[in-house]
N, C-alpha and C positions, 0 to 999 in steps of 0.2 A: 460488552458488545454477549451476543446470541453466539449459537449454532443451530441450527436448523435441518430437516432432514424428511425422506417416509420415500413410501414406494404406492405405486396405483395398485394397490390394491388391501381388502377391505382382510382383517384379524392378523396383522404383524406387528402387535406393538410389539412384543418382544425383539425381531428384526431391528424396528426404530430406535428404541432403545438401547441397547450394540449400538449402531450406528452413531447413534446421541454422547454417548460414555468414552468415544473413540477420540471425539471433541469436547470432552470435557473444562476443558483449560479456557471457554474460550469463555468461562464465567461460571457458568450453571450446571452443581453436579443432580439437581432436581430434574426430572424431566419428567414436560406433559407433554402429552399422548391422542388426539382424537384419530376416531376411528370409522370408515361409512361403510356401507355396502361393497362403496368398490378406490377407496384411499385408508392409507392411512398415514396423520404427518404427526410432526411432534421437535417440540422444542426446549432445549434451557438456554434459560434465559438467564442475563444474572438479578439480584435482586435485583434494588433501581430500575433495572429499568419494568419487568415487572410492574413491581410498584405508578411506575409511570407508566405505564396502561398503552407503552408499544407495543404490543404482544396481546393478539386481538385473535384468541383462540376458539373464544363463542361465536365467529364467522366463521368456525370452518378454515382459517386464515391465521401462519404463520410467518415470522418475519424477520431478518436482522435489520436496520432502520434506524440507528442515532446517525447523529451528527447531517450538515446540511449537504445536502442533496444524496444521503447513502441509505440503498436498501435493496433486499435479495427476498424476496415473495416468495411464499408455494403459496397457493390457492384451491379448497377441491370443487373443482366443479361442478355442472350435470352429467360430464362424457369426459371425466377423470383431472386431473392436473394440469390445473396455468400456474408455472415459472415465471417469473419477471427477475428483473437486475436492471439497477441506476445505472441512465445514460454515461457516464463516467467509467462504471465500474470496480466503484470504489469499493463495495460491498461485493464478497466471494464468493460465485453458483456454481454449482459442479454438477451431471448427469452423465445415466446411461441408461442399458436396457436389461436386463435381467436376463438368463438364457431360458425364458418361458415367455419372456420378452414385456415384462412388466417393468414401468421407468421406475428409475429411481433418485433422488438428490441429497446435497449436502451441500454445506458451507464449506467443505475444505474436501481434496481429491481421498486422506487418508477412513474418512468418515463412506466410501464407495468399497473402498479395498476389504473382500474380496467379492462382490455381492455381485461386477460389474463386470464383466470383461472390459469396454470399448470405453471412456472415461472422454466425458467429451465438457470445456467450458460451457455458463451460459454467456455468448455475448453482451458483452455489453448496449445497455439502452434496447432490451430483443425480450423476448419472450415468450414461450413453447405450447403450444397445448396440440394435445391430437398428434402432434409429432407434425405441429408446424409451426415453426420456425417464425417470425415474425419481430421487423428491426421498426422499431417506434418513433427511434432517436439515431443521428446521428452526426458528425460533430459539422456543422454548415458555421462555415466564416463572418456571411452575412452579411448587411453593406457597413461598409467601412467608416469610419467613422471620421467630419468633416469639422476635425476642430480641434482649433490651437491647444498646445500642450497641457498648456497648462489647466486647461478644463479637463483635458481627460485624465489628468491626473489629478484631479478633487472628483473627474466619477467615479477611478476604480478604485481611490478613497474612499470613498462613501458606502463601496463594495462591497470592500473587506470588514471595516466598523459593523455592517450588517452580519456579515459571516460571521463574523465575530461572536457577534453578542448574542447570535444562536444559539452556538454550541453554549456560550453560557449560563444560556436559561437551559440548558440541561442540568446545572449544579455542578459540583465541585470538577474543576479541571486543572489541570496544571499547563504546561506546555517544554515536549522536547527543545532543549537551545545549542545547538552546534555553533551559535556565532556569528554563521550565513548572513544576508540577506532577508532572509523566506520567510527562516526559522526567527527568525529576531525580529521583523514587519511584527507576525500575531503576537510576539508575546509584550510587542509593545502598546498592539492595541487592545490586547487584555487586561497588560497592567494598569489601562487611566479608567476599570472596571470593577477590579477585585484587588483590596487588603492584600496585597504582599501575594502578587502571584508564585507557586511552585514553580521550579526553569532544573530543568537536567541533562544535562553535558555528559560527556565519558569521550575518552582517549588515553592513547599511551601518555605516559610523565612528560612534557614541554609540549605534548599535541599545539598548532595553533588554533584547532575548534574552543581544548579549550582557556586560554587566554584572549581570546573573541568575546568566547561565551559569558567570562567572568566580568570582561567592560564589559559590554549590554545587561546581563544583570546589577551590576553597581548602578550604573546608570538609569537604570528602569527601578531596581533597589524591588528585587524579587528575591522571594527563598532561595535562594538557589543551592545544587544541589550537581557535584559531578563523582563521576565513578574512576576513579582512576585505575586503569589496568596495563599487566604486564603481557611481554611475547606470550608467557604459557596459556596464560585465561582466557589468548583469545583464539590461540587452538586448542585450547582446553574444550571451547563452547561453543566447537566445530559441530559436533554432534550432533549436540541437540538443537541448533540456528538450520539443519540443514532439515531436518523431521518435522520441526515447526514450518520451517520456509516451502518444504516438500518445491527443493528444485533443488537441481546442480550447475546453474548456468552462473561462471565463473562467477562474475563481473554484481551480481545479483544478490551471490554470497559473500562474494566481497566488502559487499557497503550494509550485507545485513550483522554481523558480529556487533560491532558496536554498537547500535540503533536493538538489534536485542538483548542486551548488556545496560543501553539503561534506561529499558525501556522495564529490565529486570529493577532498579529502581526504582526509577516513576512510583510503581505501583502501592511500592511501603507508605504513597501519600495520600495518590488520586485517583480514582477510577477511569478519570477522564484525561486527555491529552491533547495540543495543538499540537498535529504537523505540517511543514511547511513543504509537501509532496506537491506536486506539482506549476508551481513559480515555474523553472524554470522549463519546461514545454511550453508557460502561454505565452514567457516571456522571454524567449532567446538567450538564454540563460549561461549551453554548452559552449566550452572555447566553438571549439569546430564549429561551429552555424558560424563562423566573422568569414568563413573562405565560404559561406554560401553565396553564391546571387542572388542580389536583393530582387528578382519576377523570382525565388524560384524557396524563398524566405515562404514565404507564407503554406505551406503548400509543406515544407521539411516540420512547419513546427503545428501543422496539422498533423499531422503522420507520427510524431512521437507523441504528441499526447495520445492518440488514439491508441499505443501498444502501453498506459500504464497499468493497465490493468490487467494485468499479468508479469507484470516485468514490478515496479518502483509502488506499485499498488499492493500489491505483492506481498512485498518483503514489507513495507508498511501494518496490513491485515497484521499478518502474522505474528509478527516482533511482538508489536501489539495482543494478543488477543491470547499470546502465548503466559501472560502475564496477565492474564484476563479485566483488560482492561479495553477501551474502546478509543481509539482515533482520530482523529475533530479534523480534517481535508476541509481547508477556511478557499481556496484556492480556487477547488474544483465545488467551491459553492454553482451551482448552477447559477446565478445573476452574474457572477465573476467570472463562470467559464466567457455565456453568449457575448458580455462585455469586450472583456480580452479580446477574443477570437477576430474581432471590431478595430480595434485596434488596427492603423500602421505600423508596420513593421518598423522602416522609419522611427519612430518611438520609440521601441525594443530595442534593437541593436544601433545607435548613433553614437558615431564618432569610434567605432572601437569599441565604445563600452554598453554590458549588456545586460539590459534590464532594464536600460536609462529607463524610462516610464517610475516599473516601480517605483524604484529611487525617486523620482519625483514622487508620489504619492507620497508618502513614508516621513519624506526633509524633517524637521523638527525631531520627527520622533525616537530619531537612535544616534547616539554621539560619530562622529562624522566620517570617524576611521572604520566605523561597524556597517557602514550606508559604502563607504565609496570602495569597499575589501574584493576582490573580484573571483569569481568563482572556483574552490575545491572539490574537485570530488572528497569526498563522504569519505569515502578509506583515506586520502591522504588530509587529509585535513584533523583524521582523528588521531594521524601518525602510523596509522598503519602498511599502510605505501604498498613495500614491496614482499614486508615482513610471510603472507604466507603464501606468496608466489616461489621463496626463497626454499622457505616449506617445505612446497611441493616438490620442490628442484631434489631434495633434499631424501627425499621420505619415497620416491616415483621414479623407478630406474626408464632409461630412452629406451629400453629392449620392451619394458613394459610398454610402457608409451605407447608404442609402436606395434604391440601386440592386442594392445585391450582397447587404443581409439574410438575404433567403428563400432560404434553397438549395435543389435540385434533391429533394431526400427532403420538401420541404412545411418541414422547422426555419423556424427564426427567428430571427435571432440579435437578440442582446439588447441589447446595446451595440456601439462602435464598438472597443472592445479586444478582447474576444469578434472581435469579423468579424480585424483584423490577426491575432488569434492563429489564425487558418478559411483567412489566405492563407499561411501558413507551413507550419502544417499539408497543402498542399493541394499546398504547393508537393513537396512530401520522399513526398503521397500519391496524388496527382494529383487527378478529380473520382470520390471515390467517392460514391456515388449511397443505397448501404445502410449505413446505417451506425446502425443496429437493438442493432449491442455493445459502445456508446458511451455510459457513464453521463453524467445532467447532475447536478453538483450541485444540492439541493435549496436556498431559497432564493435564488436569483444571481439577482444585480439585472437589472430591465427596463428596456429605454431609456429615456430621459423622450419 
């Protein structure tokens, strides 16, 4: 994992160093900074990334670029800075202008505060240069594949194998393992090439995820590690989670707590992990998708895949980077995405079975009970369920909720749980009025 930062002005080495220090958790405590006549840029790489040649500062170029399809880049051009972000938004990148009109950028929002007043997220598949935003990539379903399901499943399997092999080529790696179809599929593919793949699961005692992860790990013969937490552990982790997540979106925070704790455990053993993020969006894994007419399903999948960059992918990035590890999101490898978008929706949601084509693709790689397991929301499978909502109900009065739910920027908080998270967010970052950079989960519950 890497932190990058910079400003479109020369002679600002100390400023860039301070920006990088705010993001030192991403893996590098030693900053490398370049100064030119009109820009200063820097990077704090992990030791593994620096030795692998991923950091190319001799070309006045810095990058957070590990993992299939993942990159956020900054380059000193003749006329200033050029910023670029990968097509799906796996790697984060933010920017803004100082009061003097100087462009600044950083891997995380905390790296820009308080240098700029209005923070923007660089859109996936876009570049910024000279104040001009250019979109070089947009999600496009392309021509639909006209092949029988067995052929499509084989094509998907081949591309997933290739994506996993790319990740394995980067060195030692483990896998987050919830026991769901997506993470189990990647662990199964990786375990064919690795002797005793390290796998990591988290949940409250007797949580379904823990049991399914155990079965998968036993079947694959992985080096399995569990984080069994108590309710108090979940509550205690909230301030740290929100600080790293840089969000108070209720569903995003709820799904991040166990992810954060399992990432902390994994960091004790490996510098990088496989994550199954993206599988639900590409292959119709969510329950609500079953109620959508097949004629509109393709557009809905495009929409939710396009929202990943500042919701679920933000969770994956921040939970991993908080512990200086790098997530490899193989379902979002460019070749997998291109192929998945062309698969007919009838193969994704078939006879009421979500992700049908993925289940066919992984076939014998998984135990039947895992291969057939229905989708469970992360906090439900991990045993969190309504724990956080009940905690918020006991700690936020109805009077406080009515008084505080409308934010300075006009947003309205949906639930007491979200107000609880906003209070913790405000303790970390102050009363940030401009929140245009922050993603909001689609379909979040509203207050009663």
